[in-house]
DODREN-207225 format. One record per residue: residue number from 0; residue in one letter; x, y, z of N, C-alpha, C, CB in turn. Coordinates in Angstrom, 1 decimal. Last residue first. Glycine has a CB too. Layout:
! residues N
     k   r      n.x      n.y      n.z     ca.x     ca.y     ca.z      c.x      c.y      c.z     cb.x     cb.y     cb.z
   NUM   A        X        Y        Z        X        Y        Z        X        Y        Z        X        Y        Z
...
This chain:
! residues 195
     k   r      n.x      n.y      n.z     ca.x     ca.y     ca.z      c.x      c.y      c.z     cb.x     cb.y     cb.z
   194   X     80.5    162.6    103.3     80.2    161.4    104.0     78.7    161.2    104.3     80.9    161.5    105.3
   193   X     81.4    164.9    102.0     80.6    163.9    101.2     80.1    162.7    102.0     81.3    163.5    100.0
   192   X     82.8    166.3    104.0     81.9    167.0    103.1     80.9    166.0    102.4     82.8    167.7    102.0
   191   X     84.3    164.3    105.3     83.5    165.2    106.1     82.4    165.9    105.2     84.3    166.3    106.8
   190   X     85.6    163.2    103.2     84.7    162.3    104.0     83.8    163.2    104.8     85.5    161.4    104.9
   189   X     87.2    165.4    102.5     86.2    164.8    101.5     85.2    164.0    102.2     86.9    164.0    100.4
   188   X     88.9    165.7    104.7     88.0    166.8    104.3     86.8    166.2    103.4     88.7    167.9    103.5
   187   X     90.3    163.2    104.6     89.5    163.6    105.8     88.5    164.7    105.4     90.4    164.1    106.9
   186   X     91.5    163.5    102.1     90.5    162.5    102.2     89.6    162.7    103.5     91.2    161.1    102.3
   185   X     93.3    165.7    102.7     92.2    165.8    101.7     91.1    164.8    101.8     92.8    165.7    100.3
   184   X     94.9    164.4    104.5     94.1    165.6    104.9     93.0    165.8    104.0     95.0    166.9    105.0
   183   X     96.1    162.5    102.9     95.4    162.1    104.1     94.4    163.2    104.5     96.3    161.7    105.2
   182   X     97.4    164.2    101.0     96.4    163.2    100.6     95.5    162.8    101.7     97.0    162.0     99.9
   181   X     99.2    165.5    102.7     98.2    166.3    101.9     97.1    165.4    101.5     98.9    167.0    100.7
   180   X    100.8    163.3    103.5    100.0    164.1    104.5     98.9    164.9    103.8    101.0    165.1    105.3
   179   X    102.0    162.7    101.1    101.2    161.7    101.8    100.3    162.4    102.8    102.1    160.6    102.5
   178   X    103.4    165.0    100.6    102.3    164.6     99.7    101.4    163.6    100.4    102.9    164.0     98.4
   177   X    105.2    164.9    102.7    104.3    166.1    102.6    103.1    165.7    101.7    105.1    167.3    102.1
   176   X    106.6    162.6    102.0    105.9    162.6    103.2    104.9    163.8    103.2    106.8    162.8    104.4
   175   X    107.7    163.3     99.3    106.8    162.2     99.6    106.0    162.3    100.8    107.6    160.9     99.6
   174   X    107.7    166.4     97.8    108.3    165.6     98.8    107.3    164.5     99.3    108.8    166.4    100.1
   173   X    106.3    167.6     95.7    107.7    167.8     95.8    108.4    166.8     96.7    108.0    169.2     96.3
   172   X    103.6    167.7     94.8    104.3    166.4     94.9    105.8    166.6     94.9    103.9    165.6     93.7
   171   X    100.6    169.2     95.9    102.0    169.4     95.5    102.7    168.1     95.7    102.6    170.5     96.3
   170   X     97.4    169.0     94.7     98.3    168.3     95.7     99.7    168.5     95.1     98.0    166.8     95.8
   169   X     94.5    170.9     94.6     95.8    170.7     94.0     96.7    170.1     95.1     96.4    172.1     93.6
   168   X     91.0    170.6     93.8     92.1    170.6     94.8     93.4    170.4     94.0     91.8    169.4     95.8
   167   X     89.5    171.2     91.5     88.9    171.5     92.8     90.0    171.5     93.9     87.8    170.5     93.2
   166   X     91.1    172.6     88.6     90.9    171.5     89.6     90.3    172.0     90.9     92.3    170.9     90.0
   165   X     91.7    174.8     87.1     90.4    174.1     86.9     90.1    173.1     88.0     90.5    173.4     85.5
   164   X     94.3    175.6     87.9     93.2    176.6     88.0     91.8    175.9     87.9     93.3    177.6     86.9
   163   X     95.8    173.4     87.2     95.7    173.8     88.6     94.5    174.7     88.8     97.0    174.5     89.1
   162   X     95.5    173.4     84.5     95.0    172.3     85.2     94.8    172.7     86.7     95.9    171.1     85.1
   161   X     96.9    175.8     83.9     95.5    175.7     83.6     94.8    174.6     84.3     95.3    175.5     82.0
   160   X     99.5    175.1     84.8     98.8    176.3     85.4     97.3    176.2     85.1     99.4    177.6     84.9
   159   X    100.1    173.0     83.0    100.0    172.8     84.4     99.2    173.9     85.1    101.3    172.6     85.1
   158   X     98.4    172.9     79.8     99.5    173.4     80.7     99.1    173.3     82.2     99.7    174.9     80.4
   157   X     97.1    169.9     78.6     96.8    171.2     79.0     98.0    171.7     79.9     95.5    171.2     79.8
   156   X     99.1    168.1     76.2     98.5    168.2     77.5     98.2    169.6     77.8     99.4    167.5     78.6
   155   X    100.4    168.0     73.9     99.1    167.4     73.8     98.4    167.5     75.2     99.1    166.0     73.3
   154   X    102.9    168.9     74.5    102.1    169.7     73.5    100.7    169.2     73.4    102.8    169.7     72.2
   153   X    104.0    166.9     76.1    103.5    168.1     76.7    102.6    168.9     75.8    104.7    169.0     77.2
   152   X    104.7    165.1     74.1    103.7    164.7     75.0    103.1    166.0     75.7    104.2    163.8     76.1
   151   X    106.7    166.6     72.8    105.5    166.2     72.0    104.4    165.8     73.0    105.9    165.0     71.1
   150   X    108.6    166.9     74.9    107.9    168.1     74.3    106.7    167.7     73.5    108.9    168.9     73.4
   149   X    109.3    164.2     75.2    108.7    164.9     76.3    107.9    166.1     75.8    109.8    165.3     77.3
   148   X    110.4    163.7     72.7    109.2    163.0     73.0    108.5    163.7     74.2    109.6    161.5     73.4
   147   X    112.6    165.5     72.8    111.6    165.6     71.7    110.3    164.9     72.1    112.1    165.1     70.4
   146   X    114.1    164.5     75.0    113.5    165.8     75.1    112.4    166.0     74.0    114.6    166.9     74.9
   145   X    113.2    161.0     75.5    114.0    162.1     74.9    113.3    163.4     75.1    114.3    161.8     73.4
   144   X    113.4    158.0     77.3    112.7    159.3     77.1    113.7    160.3     76.6    112.1    159.8     78.5
   143   X    114.7    155.6     78.0    114.2    155.8     76.6    113.5    157.1     76.4    113.3    154.7     76.3
   142   X    113.9    155.8     81.4    114.5    155.0     80.3    113.9    155.3     79.0    114.5    153.5     80.7
   141   X    113.7    159.0     82.8    113.0    157.8     82.5    113.8    157.1     81.3    111.5    158.0     82.1
   140   X    114.7    161.5     83.2    115.4    160.4     83.8    114.8    159.1     83.5    115.4    160.6     85.4
   139   X    112.8    163.2     82.1    114.0    162.9     81.3    114.9    161.8     81.9    114.8    164.2     81.0
   138   X    111.0    163.4     84.2    110.6    162.7     82.9    111.8    162.3     82.1    109.7    163.6     82.1
   137   X    112.3    164.7     86.2    111.7    163.4     86.5    111.5    162.6     85.2    110.4    163.5     87.2
   136   X    113.1    167.1     85.0    114.1    166.2     85.5    113.6    164.8     85.7    114.7    166.7     86.8
   135   X    110.5    168.2     84.5    111.4    167.8     83.3    112.5    166.9     83.8    112.0    169.1     82.7
   134   X    109.5    168.6     87.1    108.8    167.7     86.2    109.8    167.3     85.0    107.6    168.5     85.6
   133   X    111.4    170.4     88.0    111.3    169.1     88.7    110.6    168.1     87.8    110.5    169.2     90.1
   132   X    110.8    172.6     86.4    112.1    172.0     86.3    112.2    170.6     87.0    113.2    172.9     87.0
   131   X    108.1    173.2     87.0    108.4    172.7     85.7    109.8    172.0     85.6    108.4    173.8     84.7
   130   X    107.0    172.0     90.3    107.6    173.0     89.4    108.1    172.3     88.1    108.7    173.7     90.1
   129   X    104.0    169.9     90.3    105.4    170.2     90.8    105.9    171.3     89.9    106.3    168.9     90.9
   128   X    100.9    168.4     91.1    101.7    169.4     90.5    103.0    169.5     91.2    101.0    170.8     90.5
   127   X     97.7    166.9     90.6     99.0    166.8     91.2    100.0    167.8     90.4     99.6    165.4     91.2
   126   X     94.4    167.8     91.1     95.5    167.9     90.2     96.8    167.8     91.0     95.5    169.3     89.4
   125   X     91.2    166.5     91.2     92.4    166.7     92.0     93.6    166.8     91.0     92.6    165.6     93.1
   124   X     87.7    167.0     91.3     88.9    166.9     90.5     90.1    167.3     91.4     88.8    167.8     89.3
   123   X     84.7    165.2     92.0     85.8    166.1     92.6     87.1    165.9     91.8     86.0    165.7     94.1
   122   X     83.0    163.9     90.2     82.5    164.7     91.3     83.5    165.7     91.9     82.0    163.7     92.5
   121   X     82.9    163.8     86.7     83.6    163.5     87.9     83.1    164.4     89.0     85.2    163.7     87.7
   120   X     81.8    164.8     84.4     81.1    163.8     85.1     81.8    163.2     86.3     80.8    162.6     84.1
   119   X     83.6    166.8     83.6     82.2    167.1     83.6     81.3    166.0     84.3     81.6    167.2     82.1
   118   X     86.1    165.8     83.4     85.8    166.5     84.6     84.3    166.9     84.7     86.6    167.8     84.6
   117   X     86.4    164.7     80.8     85.9    163.8     81.9     85.6    164.5     83.2     87.0    162.8     82.2
   116   X     87.4    166.1     78.7     86.1    166.5     79.2     85.5    165.6     80.3     85.1    166.6     78.1
   115   X     89.9    165.7     77.9     88.9    164.8     77.3     87.5    165.1     77.8     89.2    163.3     77.7
   114   X     91.4    167.5     79.3     91.4    167.5     77.9     90.3    166.7     77.2     92.8    167.0     77.4
   113   X     90.9    166.8     82.0     90.3    168.0     81.5     90.3    168.0     80.0     91.1    169.3     82.0
   112   X     92.3    164.2     82.0     91.0    164.4     82.6     90.3    165.7     82.0     91.1    164.6     84.1
   111   X     94.5    162.8     81.0     93.9    163.8     80.2     92.5    164.1     80.7     93.9    163.4     78.7
   110   X     95.1    160.9     83.1     96.1    161.9     82.7     95.4    163.1     81.9     97.2    161.3     81.9
   109   X     93.3    159.8     85.6     93.1    160.1     84.2     94.1    161.2     83.8     91.6    160.4     83.9
   108   X     92.3    157.7     88.0     93.6    158.3     87.6     93.5    158.5     86.1     94.8    157.4     88.1
   107   X     89.7    157.9     90.0     90.0    157.6     88.6     91.2    158.4     88.2     88.7    158.0     87.7
   106   X     88.8    156.5     93.0     89.7    157.4     92.4     89.9    157.0     91.0     91.0    157.5     93.2
   105   X     85.8    156.4     94.9     86.7    155.7     94.0     87.6    156.8     93.4     86.0    154.9     92.9
   104   X     84.1    156.1     98.0     84.9    156.9     97.1     85.6    155.9     96.2     85.9    157.8     97.9
   103   X     82.4    154.0     99.0     82.1    155.4     99.3     82.8    156.4     98.3     82.4    155.8    100.7
   102   X     81.5    151.2     97.0     82.5    152.0     97.7     82.0    153.4     97.9     83.8    152.0     96.8
   101   X     79.7    149.8     95.5     79.3    150.0     96.9     80.4    150.8     97.7     79.2    148.6     97.6
   100   X     80.8    149.5     93.0     79.6    150.4     93.1     79.2    150.6     94.6     78.4    149.8     92.4
    99   X     82.9    148.3     91.9     83.1    149.0     93.1     81.9    149.9     93.5     84.4    149.8     93.1
    98   X     82.2    147.1     89.5     82.8    146.2     90.5     82.9    146.9     91.9     84.2    145.8     90.0
    97   X     81.4    149.4     88.1     80.4    148.3     88.4     80.9    147.4     89.5     80.1    147.5     87.1
    96   X     83.9    150.6     87.7     82.9    151.2     88.5     81.8    150.3     89.0     82.2    152.4     87.7
    95   X     85.2    148.7     86.1     85.7    149.0     87.4     84.6    149.6     88.3     86.9    150.0     87.2
    94   X     83.5    148.9     83.8     83.6    147.6     84.5     84.2    147.8     85.9     84.5    146.6     83.7
    93   X     84.1    151.5     83.1     82.8    151.2     83.5     82.7    149.9     84.3     81.8    151.2     82.3
    92   X     86.8    151.3     82.3     86.5    152.1     83.4     85.1    151.7     84.0     86.5    153.6     83.1
    91   X     86.4    149.7     80.0     87.2    149.2     81.1     86.9    149.9     82.4     88.8    149.3     80.8
    90   X     85.0    151.5     78.4     84.4    150.2     78.8     85.1    149.6     80.0     84.4    149.3     77.6
    89   X     86.9    153.5     78.1     85.7    153.8     78.8     85.0    152.6     79.2     84.7    154.7     77.9
    88   X     88.8    152.1     76.5     89.2    152.5     77.9     87.9    152.8     78.7     90.1    153.7     77.9
    87   X     87.3    151.9     74.2     87.7    150.7     74.9     88.1    151.0     76.3     88.9    150.0     74.1
    86   X     87.0    154.6     73.5     85.8    153.8     73.8     86.1    152.5     74.6     85.0    153.5     72.6
    85   X     89.8    155.3     73.1     89.0    156.0     74.1     87.7    155.1     74.4     88.6    157.3     73.6
    84   X     91.0    153.9     70.9     91.3    153.5     72.3     90.3    154.1     73.3     92.7    154.0     72.7
    83   X     90.2    155.0     68.4     90.1    153.5     68.7     90.1    153.3     70.2     91.3    152.8     68.0
    82   X     90.8    157.7     68.8     89.5    157.3     68.3     89.2    155.8     68.6     89.3    157.5     66.8
    81   X     93.5    157.6     69.4     92.6    158.0     70.4     91.1    157.6     70.0     92.6    159.5     70.6
    80   X     94.6    156.9     66.9     94.7    155.9     68.0     93.7    156.3     69.1     96.1    155.9     68.6
    79   X     94.0    159.2     65.5     93.4    158.0     65.1     93.4    156.9     66.2     94.1    157.5     63.8
    78   X     95.6    161.1     66.9     94.1    161.3     66.9     93.4    160.0     66.5     93.7    162.4     65.9
    77   X     98.1    160.1     66.5     97.6    160.2     67.8     96.1    160.3     67.8     98.2    161.5     68.5
    76   X     98.3    160.4     63.7     98.4    159.1     64.3     97.8    159.1     65.7     99.9    158.6     64.3
    75   X     98.4    163.0     62.8     97.2    162.3     62.7     97.2    160.9     63.3     96.8    162.1     61.3
    74   X    101.7    163.1     61.5    100.5    163.8     61.9     99.3    162.9     61.8    100.3    165.1     61.1
    73   X    104.6    161.2     62.5    103.5    161.4     61.5    102.3    162.1     62.2    103.1    160.1     60.9
    72   X    106.5    161.0     64.5    106.9    161.2     63.1    105.8    161.6     62.2    107.6    160.0     62.7
    71   X    105.2    160.6     66.9    106.2    161.7     66.9    106.6    162.1     65.4    107.5    161.3     67.6
    70   X    103.7    158.4     66.4    103.0    159.7     66.8    104.0    160.9     66.6    102.5    159.6     68.2
    69   X    105.7    156.5     65.9    104.8    156.9     64.8    104.1    158.2     65.1    103.8    155.8     64.6
    68   X    106.8    156.4     68.5    107.6    156.8     67.4    106.8    157.3     66.2    108.6    155.7     66.9
    67   X    104.6    155.4     69.9    105.1    156.7     70.2    106.0    157.2     69.1    106.0    156.6     71.5
    66   X    104.3    152.8     68.6    103.2    153.8     68.5    103.8    155.2     68.8    102.1    153.5     69.4
    65   X    106.7    151.6     69.4    106.5    151.9     68.0    105.4    152.9     67.8    106.1    150.6     67.2
    64   X    106.1    151.5     72.2    107.3    152.2     71.7    107.1    152.6     70.2    108.5    151.4     71.9
    63   X    103.8    149.9     72.3    103.7    151.3     72.7    104.9    152.1     72.2    103.5    151.5     74.2
    62   X    102.6    147.6     70.3    103.9    148.0     70.8    103.9    149.5     71.0    105.0    147.6     69.7
    61   X    100.0    145.4     71.0    100.3    146.8     70.5    101.6    147.2     71.1     99.2    147.8     70.8
    60   X    100.7    141.9     70.3    100.4    143.0     71.2    100.7    144.4     70.5    101.1    142.9     72.6
    59   X    101.8    139.9     68.7    100.4    139.9     69.1     99.9    140.9     70.1    100.1    138.6     69.7
    58   X    104.5    140.7     68.3    104.1    139.4     69.0    102.7    139.4     69.5    105.1    139.3     70.2
    57   X    103.5    143.9     67.7    104.7    143.0     67.9    104.3    141.9     68.8    105.9    143.8     68.6
    56   X    102.1    146.4     65.7    101.9    145.2     66.4    103.2    144.3     66.5    100.7    144.4     65.8
    55   X    102.5    148.5     64.0    102.5    148.8     65.5    102.3    147.6     66.3    101.5    149.9     65.8
    54   X    102.0    147.8     61.5    103.4    147.9     61.9    103.6    148.2     63.4    104.1    148.9     61.0
    53   X     99.3    148.1     61.1     99.8    146.7     61.4    101.3    146.8     61.9     99.7    145.9     60.2
    52   X     97.2    150.3     61.7     98.6    150.4     61.8     99.3    149.0     62.1     99.1    151.4     62.9
    51   X     94.5    149.3     61.3     94.9    150.6     60.8     96.5    150.8     60.7     94.4    151.7     61.7
    50   X     94.4    146.7     62.3     93.7    147.0     61.1     94.2    148.3     60.5     92.2    147.1     61.3
    49   X     95.7    147.0     64.8     96.3    146.2     63.7     95.7    146.5     62.4     96.2    144.7     64.0
    48   X     93.7    148.3     66.2     95.0    149.0     65.9     95.7    148.3     64.8     95.9    149.0     67.2
    47   X     91.7    146.3     66.4     91.4    147.5     65.7     92.7    148.3     65.4     90.6    148.4     66.6
    46   X     93.3    144.1     67.8     92.7    144.0     66.4     92.4    145.3     65.7     91.4    143.2     66.5
    45   X     94.0    145.4     70.2     95.0    144.8     69.3     94.4    144.7     67.9     95.4    143.4     69.8
    44   X     92.2    146.2     72.1     92.7    147.2     71.1     93.5    146.6     70.0     93.4    148.3     71.8
    43   X     91.5    144.2     73.9     90.5    144.6     72.9     91.0    145.6     71.9     89.4    145.3     73.7
    42   X     94.2    141.7     74.2     93.5    142.9     74.6     92.5    143.4     73.5     94.5    144.0     74.9
    41   X     95.7    139.6     73.4     94.3    139.3     73.7     93.5    140.5     74.1     94.3    138.3     74.7
    40   X     98.5    141.2     74.7     98.1    140.1     73.9     96.6    139.7     74.3     99.0    138.8     74.1
    39   X     97.7    144.7     75.5     98.4    143.4     75.7     97.8    142.3     74.8     98.3    143.0     77.1
    38   X     96.1    146.9     75.3     97.2    146.8     74.3     97.9    145.4     74.3     98.2    147.9     74.4
    37   X     94.5    146.8     77.4     93.8    146.6     76.1     94.9    146.5     75.0     92.9    147.8     75.8
    36   X     96.4    147.1     79.5     95.6    145.9     79.4     95.0    145.7     78.0     94.4    145.9     80.4
    35   X     97.3    149.7     79.0     98.2    148.6     78.9     97.5    147.3     78.8     99.1    148.6     80.2
    34   X     94.9    151.1     79.4     95.5    151.1     78.1     96.5    149.9     77.9     96.2    152.5     77.8
    33   X     94.8    150.7     82.2     93.7    150.2     81.3     94.2    150.1     79.9     92.5    151.1     81.4
    32   X     97.0    152.1     83.0     97.0    150.6     83.2     95.9    150.0     82.3     96.7    150.3     84.7
    31   X     96.1    154.7     82.4     97.3    154.1     81.7     97.4    152.6     81.8     98.6    154.7     82.3
    30   X     93.9    154.9     84.2     93.7    154.9     82.7     94.9    154.4     82.0     93.4    156.4     82.2
    29   X     93.2    153.1     87.0     94.3    153.8     86.3     94.1    153.8     84.8     95.7    153.2     86.7
    28   X     91.3    153.3     89.8     91.3    152.9     88.4     92.3    153.8     87.7     89.9    153.0     87.7
    27   X     91.3    152.4     93.2     91.9    153.2     92.1     91.8    152.5     90.8     93.3    153.5     92.4
    26   X     89.5    152.6     96.2     89.8    151.8     95.0     90.2    152.8     93.9     88.5    151.0     94.6
    25   X     91.0    153.6     99.2     90.2    154.1     98.1     90.5    153.2     96.8     90.5    155.6     97.8
    24   X     92.7    153.0    101.3     91.5    152.2    101.1     90.6    152.6    100.0     90.7    152.1    102.3
    23   X     95.0    154.3    101.5     94.0    154.8    102.4     92.6    154.0    102.2     93.7    156.3    102.3
    22   X     96.4    153.3     99.4     96.9    152.9    100.7     95.8    153.3    101.8     98.2    153.6    101.0
    21   X     95.1    154.7     97.3     94.9    153.3     97.5     95.3    152.8     98.9     95.7    152.5     96.4
    20   X     96.3    157.2     97.8     94.9    157.1     97.9     94.5    155.6     98.1     94.1    157.7     96.7
    19   X     98.9    156.5     97.1     98.7    157.0     98.4     97.2    156.9     98.7     99.2    158.4     98.6
    18   X     98.7    155.9     94.4     99.0    154.8     95.3     98.7    155.2     96.8    100.4    154.3     95.2
    17   X     98.4    158.4     93.4     97.2    157.5     93.3     97.4    156.4     94.3     97.1    157.0     91.9
    16   X    101.0    159.4     93.8     99.9    160.0     94.6     98.7    159.0     94.6     99.5    161.4     94.0
    15   X    102.3    157.9     91.9    102.7    157.8     93.3    101.6    158.3     94.2    104.0    158.6     93.5
    14   X    101.0    158.8     89.6    100.9    157.3     90.0    101.3    157.2     91.4    101.9    156.5     89.1
    13   X    101.7    161.6     89.6    100.3    161.1     89.6    100.2    159.6     90.1     99.7    161.2     88.3
    12   X    103.9    163.1     89.3    103.8    162.3     90.5    102.4    161.7     90.6    104.2    163.0     91.7
    11   X    104.5    164.5     87.0    104.0    165.3     88.2    103.8    164.4     89.4    102.7    166.0     87.8
    10   X    105.1    163.3     84.6    106.2    163.6     85.5    105.8    164.4     86.8    107.2    164.4     84.8
     9   X    102.5    164.8     82.7    103.6    163.8     82.8    104.6    164.2     83.7    104.2    163.5     81.4
     8   X    100.0    166.6     84.6    100.8    166.3     83.5    101.9    165.3     83.7    101.5    167.6     83.0
     7   X     97.1    165.3     86.2     98.4    166.0     86.3     99.2    165.6     85.1     99.2    165.6     87.6
     6   X     94.4    164.0     88.2     95.1    164.3     86.9     96.4    165.1     87.2     94.2    165.1     86.0
     5   X     91.8    162.1     89.4     93.1    162.6     89.6     93.8    162.8     88.3     93.9    161.5     90.5
     4   X     88.6    162.4     90.5     89.4    162.4     89.3     90.7    163.0     89.6     88.7    163.2     88.1
     3   X     86.4    160.6     92.4     87.5    161.5     92.5     88.3    161.4     91.2     88.4    161.3     93.7
     2   X     83.1    160.0     92.9     84.2    159.8     92.0     85.2    160.9     92.0     83.6    159.6     90.5
     1   X     81.3    158.6     95.4     81.9    159.8     95.0     83.1    159.5     94.1     82.3    160.7     96.2
     0   X     78.3    156.7     95.7     79.8    156.7     95.3     80.2    158.1     94.8     80.1    155.6     94.3
């Protein structure tokens, strides 16, 4: 199994690009979706988060909106949440890998791939990228997103130029058809190299 690691800063088109890999038959594990699962009612993060930040729990689930506000308002909240969440996300990822152990390729969609050091155990790293003005327009068009929250998220992410420099491959996400073509071409190359 070849593990492909897909990364890119907020608003760079990572989820859309991950779906393009899925459309080509590559099983995809999404770190954000894993967080959503563990934050949901009955999820593995609800108890540990409740122990530290009970005000972040709404109707038996971790309230991501409340967590975001707390992270923006108070130092140390992000780091504490990461301490709780990272091992639980790793367990979710391992379950996915176990379920797909016979696949030739799997794609791991990890926003903080380089920041967390995941690139050290990933076989091939892929960064999605778009110009900064396109990124900002995409993010600020999201419901409930503010410039302050966007800036706070960016401050915790490696700059796009650094991610591009570290990645084995860069996929531009300006135009859907061009991105889809780039993904198909990349998969053809990877199959030839790792087949």
